[in-house]
DRENKE-570953 format. One record per residue: residue in three letters; residue number from 1; x, y, z of N, C-alpha, C in turn. Coordinates in Angstrom, 1 decimal, padded with zeros to 4 digits. Example, Ala and Ser with C-alpha at 12.3 -4.5 7.8 and 13.67 -1.06 7.14 Angstrom:
BEGIN
ALA;1;013.2;-005.7;007.8;012.3;-004.5;007.8;013.2;-003.3;007.8 $
SER;2;012.8;-002.2;007.1;013.7;-001.1;007.1;012.9;000.0;007.9 $
END
This chain:
BEGIN
MET;1;-128.4;097.1;-064.7;-127.8;097.6;-063.6;-126.3;098.0;-064.1 $
LYS;2;-125.8;099.4;-063.8;-124.5;099.6;-064.3;-123.5;099.2;-063.4 $
GLN;3;-122.5;098.9;-063.9;-121.2;098.4;-063.2;-119.9;099.4;-063.7 $
GLU;4;-119.3;099.7;-062.8;-118.0;100.6;-063.1;-116.7;099.7;-062.5 $
LYS;5;-115.8;099.6;-063.2;-114.5;098.9;-063.0;-113.3;100.1;-063.5 $
PHE;6;-112.3;100.0;-062.5;-111.1;100.8;-062.8;-109.9;100.1;-062.7 $
TYR;7;-109.0;100.2;-063.8;-107.8;099.6;-064.1;-106.7;100.6;-064.1 $
TYR;8;-105.6;100.3;-063.4;-104.4;101.1;-063.5;-103.3;100.7;-064.0 $
TYR;9;-102.4;101.6;-064.7;-101.0;101.2;-064.9;-100.2;102.6;-064.9 $
TYR;10;-098.8;102.4;-064.8;-098.1;103.5;-064.4;-096.8;103.5;-065.5 $
LEU;11;-096.3;104.9;-065.7;-095.0;104.8;-066.6;-094.1;105.5;-065.4 $
ARG;12;-093.1;104.6;-065.2;-092.1;105.1;-064.0;-090.9;105.7;-064.6 $
ASP;13;-090.3;106.4;-063.7;-089.0;106.9;-063.9;-088.0;105.7;-064.2 $
PRO;14;-087.1;105.9;-065.0;-085.9;105.1;-065.2;-085.2;105.0;-063.8 $
VAL;15;-084.9;103.8;-063.3;-084.3;103.7;-062.2;-082.7;104.4;-062.1 $
ASN;16;-082.7;105.3;-061.0;-081.6;105.8;-060.7;-081.4;106.1;-059.2 $
GLU;17;-080.3;106.6;-058.6;-080.3;106.7;-057.1;-081.3;107.7;-056.8 $
GLU;18;-081.5;108.7;-057.4;-082.5;109.7;-056.8;-083.9;109.4;-057.1 $
HIS;19;-084.3;108.4;-058.0;-085.6;108.1;-058.2;-086.0;106.7;-057.9 $
GLU;20;-085.2;105.9;-057.2;-085.4;104.5;-056.8;-086.8;104.4;-055.9 $
SER;21;-087.5;103.7;-056.2;-088.8;103.5;-055.4;-088.5;102.9;-054.0 $
PRO;22;-088.9;103.3;-052.9;-088.6;102.6;-051.5;-089.4;101.4;-051.4 $
LYS;23;-090.4;101.2;-052.3;-091.0;099.8;-052.2;-089.9;098.7;-052.7 $
GLY;24;-088.7;099.0;-053.4;-087.9;098.0;-053.6;-088.1;097.5;-055.1 $
MET;25;-088.4;096.2;-055.3;-088.2;095.4;-056.6;-089.5;094.7;-056.9 $
ILE;26;-089.6;094.6;-058.2;-090.7;093.6;-058.6;-090.0;092.8;-059.8 $
LYS;27;-090.3;091.4;-059.6;-089.9;090.4;-060.5;-088.4;090.5;-060.7 $
GLY;28;-087.7;090.8;-059.4;-086.2;090.9;-059.4;-085.6;092.3;-060.2 $
LYS;29;-086.4;093.2;-060.5;-085.9;094.5;-060.9;-086.3;095.7;-060.1 $
PRO;30;-085.4;096.7;-059.9;-085.7;097.8;-059.1;-087.0;098.6;-059.9 $
LEU;31;-087.8;099.1;-059.0;-088.7;100.0;-059.4;-088.4;101.5;-059.4 $
GLY;32;-088.8;102.3;-060.4;-088.6;103.8;-060.4;-090.0;104.2;-059.7 $
PHE;33;-089.9;105.6;-059.5;-091.2;106.2;-059.0;-092.2;106.2;-060.1 $
PRO;34;-093.5;105.9;-059.8;-094.6;106.1;-060.9;-094.6;107.6;-061.1 $
ARG;35;-094.3;108.1;-062.5;-094.3;109.5;-062.9;-095.5;109.8;-063.4 $
ILE;36;-096.1;108.9;-064.3;-097.5;109.0;-064.8;-098.2;107.9;-064.4 $
SER;37;-099.4;108.2;-063.9;-100.5;107.3;-063.4;-101.5;107.4;-064.4 $
ILE;38;-102.0;106.3;-065.0;-103.2;106.2;-065.9;-104.2;105.2;-065.4 $
CYS;39;-105.4;105.7;-065.4;-106.7;105.0;-065.0;-107.5;104.7;-066.2 $
ILE;40;-108.0;103.5;-066.4;-108.9;103.2;-067.5;-110.3;102.9;-066.7 $
GLY;41;-111.3;103.5;-066.9;-112.7;103.3;-066.3;-113.6;102.5;-067.3 $
VAL;42;-114.3;101.7;-067.0;-115.2;100.9;-067.9;-116.6;101.0;-067.4 $
LYS;43;-117.5;101.4;-067.9;-119.0;101.4;-067.4;-119.7;100.4;-068.3 $
ASP;44;-120.2;099.5;-067.7;-121.3;098.3;-068.4;-122.6;098.6;-067.9 $
TYR;45;-123.4;099.1;-068.9;-124.9;099.2;-068.5;-125.7;098.1;-068.7 $
GLY;46;-125.0;097.0;-068.9;-125.8;095.7;-068.9;-126.5;095.4;-070.1 $
ASP;47;-126.6;096.3;-071.0;-127.3;096.2;-072.4;-126.3;096.0;-073.5 $
GLY;48;-125.1;095.6;-073.1;-123.9;095.4;-074.3;-123.4;096.7;-074.5 $
GLU;49;-123.8;097.8;-074.0;-123.1;099.1;-074.2;-122.1;099.4;-073.2 $
LEU;50;-120.8;099.5;-073.6;-119.8;099.8;-072.5;-119.2;101.1;-072.9 $
VAL;51;-119.0;102.0;-071.8;-118.4;103.4;-071.9;-117.1;103.4;-071.4 $
VAL;52;-116.1;104.0;-071.9;-114.8;103.9;-071.6;-114.3;105.3;-071.3 $
ALA;53;-113.4;105.5;-070.2;-112.8;106.7;-070.0;-111.3;106.6;-069.7 $
ARG;54;-110.4;107.5;-069.9;-109.0;107.3;-069.5;-108.7;108.7;-068.8 $
GLY;55;-108.1;108.3;-067.6;-107.6;109.6;-066.7;-106.1;109.6;-066.5 $
ILE;56;-105.5;110.7;-066.8;-103.8;110.6;-066.7;-103.6;111.7;-065.5 $
SER;57;-102.7;111.2;-064.6;-102.1;112.2;-063.8;-100.6;112.3;-064.0 $
ILE;58;-099.9;113.3;-064.0;-098.6;113.6;-064.4;-097.9;114.2;-063.2 $
CYS;59;-096.9;113.7;-062.8;-096.1;114.3;-061.6;-094.9;115.0;-062.2 $
SER;60;-094.9;116.3;-062.3;-093.9;117.0;-063.1;-092.6;117.1;-062.1 $
PHE;61;-091.4;117.4;-062.7;-090.1;117.4;-061.9;-090.1;118.4;-061.0 $
SER;62;-091.0;119.5;-061.1;-091.0;120.6;-060.0;-091.9;119.9;-058.7 $
GLN;63;-092.7;119.0;-059.0;-093.6;118.4;-057.9;-092.9;117.2;-057.2 $
GLU;64;-091.7;116.8;-057.5;-091.1;115.7;-057.0;-090.6;115.9;-055.4 $
LYS;65;-090.6;117.1;-055.0;-090.2;117.5;-053.5;-091.3;117.0;-052.7 $
ILE;66;-092.6;117.2;-053.3;-093.8;116.7;-052.6;-093.8;115.0;-052.9 $
LYS;67;-094.0;114.3;-051.9;-093.8;113.0;-052.1;-094.7;112.4;-053.1 $
MET;68;-093.8;111.9;-054.0;-094.4;111.2;-055.2;-095.1;109.8;-054.6 $
SER;69;-096.1;109.4;-054.9;-096.9;108.2;-054.5;-097.8;107.5;-055.5 $
LYS;70;-097.8;106.4;-055.6;-098.7;105.6;-056.5;-100.1;106.0;-056.1 $
GLU;71;-100.3;106.1;-054.8;-101.7;106.3;-054.3;-102.2;107.7;-054.7 $
ARG;72;-101.4;108.8;-054.7;-101.7;110.0;-055.1;-102.1;109.9;-056.6 $
GLY;73;-101.1;109.4;-057.3;-101.4;109.2;-058.8;-102.7;108.5;-059.2 $
ARG;74;-102.9;107.4;-058.5;-104.1;106.7;-058.7;-105.4;107.6;-058.3 $
LYS;75;-105.4;108.3;-057.2;-106.5;109.2;-056.8;-106.8;110.2;-057.9 $
LYS;76;-105.9;110.8;-058.4;-105.9;111.8;-059.5;-106.5;111.4;-060.8 $
ALA;77;-105.9;110.3;-061.1;-106.1;109.7;-062.5;-107.6;109.2;-062.5 $
LYS;78;-108.0;108.4;-061.4;-109.3;108.2;-061.0;-110.3;109.3;-061.2 $
GLY;79;-110.0;110.4;-060.5;-110.8;111.6;-060.5;-110.9;112.0;-062.0 $
MET;80;-110.0;112.1;-062.9;-110.1;112.4;-064.2;-111.1;111.5;-065.0 $
VAL;81;-111.2;110.2;-064.6;-112.2;109.2;-065.2;-113.6;109.6;-064.9 $
VAL;82;-113.6;110.0;-063.6;-115.0;110.1;-063.1;-115.5;111.5;-063.8 $
LYS;83;-114.5;112.4;-063.8;-114.9;113.7;-064.6;-115.4;113.4;-066.1 $
ALA;84;-114.6;112.6;-066.8;-115.0;112.1;-068.1;-116.5;111.6;-068.2 $
PHE;85;-116.8;110.6;-067.4;-118.1;110.0;-067.3;-119.2;111.0;-066.9 $
LYS;86;-119.0;111.9;-066.0;-119.9;112.8;-065.7;-120.2;113.8;-066.7 $
ARG;87;-119.2;114.4;-067.5;-119.5;115.5;-068.7;-119.5;114.9;-069.9 $
LYS;88;-119.2;113.6;-070.1;-119.1;113.0;-071.3;-118.5;113.6;-072.6 $
ILE;89;-117.4;114.4;-072.2;-116.5;115.0;-073.2;-115.0;114.9;-072.6 $
ASN;90;-114.1;115.2;-073.6;-112.7;115.4;-073.1;-112.6;116.5;-072.3 $
ASN;91;-111.8;116.6;-071.2;-111.5;117.6;-070.4;-110.1;117.8;-070.0 $
GLU;92;-109.7;119.2;-069.7;-108.5;119.4;-069.1;-107.4;119.1;-070.2 $
GLU;93;-107.3;119.9;-071.1;-106.2;119.8;-072.1;-104.9;119.9;-071.4 $
ILE;94;-104.0;119.1;-071.9;-102.6;119.1;-071.3;-101.9;120.3;-072.1 $
ILE;95;-101.5;121.4;-071.3;-100.9;122.4;-072.0;-099.6;122.9;-071.3 $
ARG;96;-099.4;122.4;-070.1;-098.2;122.8;-069.3;-096.9;122.2;-070.0 $
PHE;97;-095.9;123.1;-070.0;-094.8;122.6;-070.6;-094.0;121.4;-069.7 $
GLU;98;-094.1;121.8;-068.4;-093.7;120.7;-067.5;-094.1;119.3;-067.6 $
ALA;99;-095.4;119.2;-068.0;-096.1;118.0;-068.3;-095.4;117.2;-069.5 $
PHE;100;-095.3;118.1;-070.6;-094.5;117.6;-071.9;-093.2;117.3;-071.6 $
ASP;101;-092.5;117.9;-070.6;-091.0;117.4;-070.2;-091.0;116.2;-069.8 $
VAL;102;-092.1;115.8;-068.8;-092.2;114.4;-068.2;-092.5;113.6;-069.4 $
ILE;103;-093.5;113.8;-070.3;-093.9;112.8;-071.1;-092.7;112.6;-072.3 $
ASP;104;-091.9;113.5;-072.5;-090.8;113.3;-073.5;-089.7;112.6;-072.7 $
TYR;105;-089.4;112.8;-071.5;-088.5;112.1;-070.7;-088.8;110.7;-070.5 $
ILE;106;-090.2;110.5;-070.3;-090.5;108.9;-070.2;-090.3;108.3;-071.3 $
TYR;107;-090.8;108.8;-072.4;-090.8;108.3;-073.7;-089.4;108.0;-074.3 $
ALA;108;-088.5;108.9;-074.1;-087.2;108.8;-074.4;-086.3;107.7;-073.6 $
LYS;109;-086.6;107.6;-072.3;-085.8;106.8;-071.5;-086.5;105.5;-071.2 $
SER;110;-087.7;105.3;-071.6;-088.4;104.0;-071.2;-088.1;102.8;-072.0 $
THR;111;-088.4;101.7;-071.4;-088.3;100.3;-071.9;-089.7;099.8;-072.1 $
TYR;112;-090.7;100.7;-072.1;-091.9;100.3;-072.4;-092.1;100.0;-073.9 $
ASP;113;-092.4;098.8;-074.0;-092.6;098.3;-075.6;-093.8;098.9;-076.2 $
PHE;114;-094.8;098.9;-075.3;-096.3;099.4;-075.7;-096.4;100.9;-076.2 $
LEU;115;-095.3;101.6;-075.7;-095.4;103.0;-076.1;-095.1;103.4;-077.5 $
SER;116;-094.2;102.6;-078.0;-093.6;102.9;-079.5;-094.7;103.2;-080.4 $
PRO;117;-095.8;102.2;-080.5;-096.8;102.6;-081.5;-097.8;103.7;-081.2 $
ILE;118;-097.8;104.2;-080.1;-098.7;105.2;-079.6;-098.3;106.5;-080.2 $
ASP;119;-099.4;107.2;-080.7;-099.2;108.7;-081.2;-099.3;109.5;-079.8 $
LEU;120;-098.2;109.8;-079.4;-098.1;110.6;-077.9;-099.0;111.9;-078.1 $
SER;121;-099.2;112.5;-079.1;-099.8;113.9;-079.1;-101.3;113.7;-078.9 $
LYS;122;-101.8;112.6;-079.3;-103.3;112.1;-079.2;-103.4;111.5;-077.9 $
PHE;123;-102.7;110.5;-077.4;-102.6;110.0;-076.0;-102.6;111.0;-075.0 $
PHE;124;-101.7;111.9;-075.0;-101.5;112.8;-074.0;-102.2;114.2;-074.2 $
GLU;125;-103.2;114.4;-075.0;-103.9;115.6;-075.3;-104.7;116.2;-074.1 $
TYR;126;-105.4;115.1;-073.6;-106.3;115.6;-072.5;-106.0;114.7;-071.1 $
ARG;127;-106.0;115.2;-070.2;-106.1;114.4;-068.7;-107.3;113.7;-068.6 $
SER;128;-108.3;114.1;-069.1;-109.5;113.2;-068.8;-110.2;113.1;-070.4 $
ASN;129;-110.2;111.8;-070.7;-110.7;111.3;-072.0;-111.7;110.7;-071.9 $
TYR;130;-112.8;111.0;-072.9;-114.2;110.4;-072.8;-114.2;109.3;-074.1 $
GLN;131;-114.5;108.3;-074.2;-114.4;107.3;-075.1;-113.3;107.4;-076.1 $
PRO;132;-111.9;107.2;-075.4;-110.9;107.3;-076.2;-110.6;106.0;-077.0 $
GLU;133;-109.7;106.1;-077.9;-109.2;104.9;-078.6;-108.3;104.2;-077.7 $
LEU;134;-108.5;103.0;-077.1;-107.6;102.4;-076.3;-106.3;101.8;-077.1 $
THR;135;-105.3;101.8;-076.4;-104.1;101.1;-077.0;-104.1;099.7;-076.8 $
ASP;136;-103.4;098.9;-077.7;-103.5;097.4;-077.7;-103.1;097.0;-076.1 $
PHE;137;-102.2;097.6;-075.4;-101.9;097.2;-074.2;-103.2;097.5;-073.1 $
GLU;138;-103.8;098.6;-073.3;-105.2;098.8;-072.5;-106.2;098.0;-072.9 $
LYS;139;-106.2;097.5;-074.1;-107.4;096.6;-074.4;-107.1;095.3;-073.6 $
LYS;140;-105.9;094.9;-073.7;-105.5;093.6;-072.9;-105.7;093.7;-071.5 $
LEU;141;-105.4;095.1;-070.9;-105.6;095.3;-069.4;-106.9;095.0;-068.9 $
VAL;142;-107.9;095.6;-069.7;-109.4;095.5;-069.4;-110.1;094.5;-070.0 $
LYS;143;-109.3;093.6;-070.7;-109.9;092.4;-071.5;-111.0;092.9;-072.4 $
PHE;144;-110.9;093.8;-073.0;-111.9;094.7;-074.0;-111.9;094.0;-075.3 $
LYS;145;-113.3;093.8;-075.6;-113.5;093.2;-076.9;-114.4;094.0;-077.8 $
GLU;146;-113.9;094.1;-078.9;-114.4;095.1;-080.0;-115.6;094.4;-080.6 $
END
């Protein structure tokens, strides 16, 4: 019997007055809005075979007038995972300059330790990734054993 599980994480805006999340704080630190939502989907067919997909949703700077929300990002990122599972290929190459502006901004301003070893050009090549190479952080998130 096949089982599907979905795991989420976010790359958030560095906090400033314009981008402080109304949700407040976590572990005593203010939250920025989730700018990039990432979903990792894992299908377990029960025979030891695991199929993995990654979905990415990027909220560009021009979209921030539309309410940025974690729920919207999760929904879009999960949709990209489902698309990868159905088609069994990488889909939706990221080609918009606005998306790369957000990626560069988050990477330059972030304090995410797990981003530094990532080859961003490969990580953000597609919005819908089938059988991607997981980062160390993602492996921990899904408790993935090779």
